Each structure stands twice: as structure tokens, then as C-alpha cells.
C-alpha positions as CSV (number, residue, x, y, z in Angstrom):
1,M,178.8,-11.1,149.7
2,V,177.5,-8.2,151.6
3,H,173.8,-8.0,152.2
4,N,172.4,-4.6,151.6
5,V,168.7,-5.3,150.8
6,G,166.4,-5.4,153.8
7,S,163.2,-7.5,154.1
8,V,160.8,-4.8,153.2
9,D,162.9,-3.9,150.1
10,R,163.0,-7.6,149.2
11,I,159.2,-7.8,149.3
12,V,158.9,-4.7,147.1
13,R,161.3,-6.1,144.6
14,I,159.3,-9.4,144.4
15,V,156.1,-7.5,143.9
16,V,157.7,-5.4,141.2
17,A,159.1,-8.5,139.5
18,V,155.7,-10.2,139.5
19,A,154.0,-7.1,138.2
20,A,156.6,-6.7,135.4
21,I,156.0,-10.3,134.3
22,G,152.3,-9.7,134.2
23,I,152.7,-6.5,132.2
24,A,155.2,-8.3,129.9
25,A,152.6,-11.0,129.3
26,A,150.0,-8.3,128.5
27,V,152.1,-6.5,126.0
28,G,153.6,-9.7,124.5
29,F,156.8,-11.4,125.6
30,G,158.3,-11.1,122.1
31,S,157.9,-7.3,121.9
32,I,160.6,-4.9,122.9
33,G,158.6,-3.7,125.9
34,G,158.0,-7.3,127.0
35,V,161.7,-8.2,126.8
36,V,162.7,-5.1,128.8
37,L,160.1,-5.9,131.4
38,L,161.3,-9.5,131.6
39,V,164.9,-8.2,132.2
40,V,163.7,-5.9,134.9
41,A,161.7,-8.7,136.5
42,A,164.8,-11.0,136.4
43,I,167.0,-8.3,138.0
44,M,164.5,-7.6,140.7
45,A,164.0,-11.3,141.5
46,V,167.7,-12.1,141.6
47,T,168.5,-9.2,143.9
48,A,165.6,-10.0,146.1
49,A,166.7,-13.7,146.3
50,V,170.4,-12.9,146.9
51,G,169.8,-10.0,149.2
52,S,172.5,-7.8,147.6
53,C,172.1,-5.1,145.0
54,P,175.2,-3.9,143.1
55,L,173.6,-0.5,142.4
56,Y,173.0,0.0,146.1
57,R,176.6,-0.8,146.8
58,L,177.8,1.8,144.2
59,V,175.8,4.6,145.8
60,G,176.3,3.5,149.4
61,V,172.7,2.6,150.2
62,N,172.0,-0.1,152.7
63,T,168.4,-1.1,153.7
64,C,169.4,-4.2,155.6
65,P,169.2,-3.7,159.4
66,V,171.8,-6.3,160.2
67,D,175.4,-4.9,160.7
68,Q,177.7,-6.7,158.2
69,R,181.1,-6.1,159.9
């Protein structure tokens, strides 16, 4: 798997995931907004943990400073 998410990007994704979980708790986990926020949080957390973002790969973005050749 090609890493295309750098360390600063990972930290931002983790912060967004935590914030999304907090907001989802505030609006209610069972509401539509809560479910959407939980999905966003899960996607952000997984891409931060794995270090690869499929959307970045589609558009050709790479924030990882390490050359992957």
C-alpha cells in the first residue's frame, strides 16, 4: 500500500475524527446527522491509522514526505 498521508495530515485527520465523534454525541448517535458524523469520523480515523487515502490517490495528492518508489 502506498502511503500518501503525511504526519501533519494524520494529526489533522485524528482531530477531525475526535471532533466529529463529539458533535455526533451532541446531536445524538441515532440521528441522521449523528450517523453521518460517525461515518466521517471512521473514515478519517482509518485513513490516519493506515497512512493512505484513496481519494488522495485518485486526484494525485501526496502529503507524505517519504519517497515511495
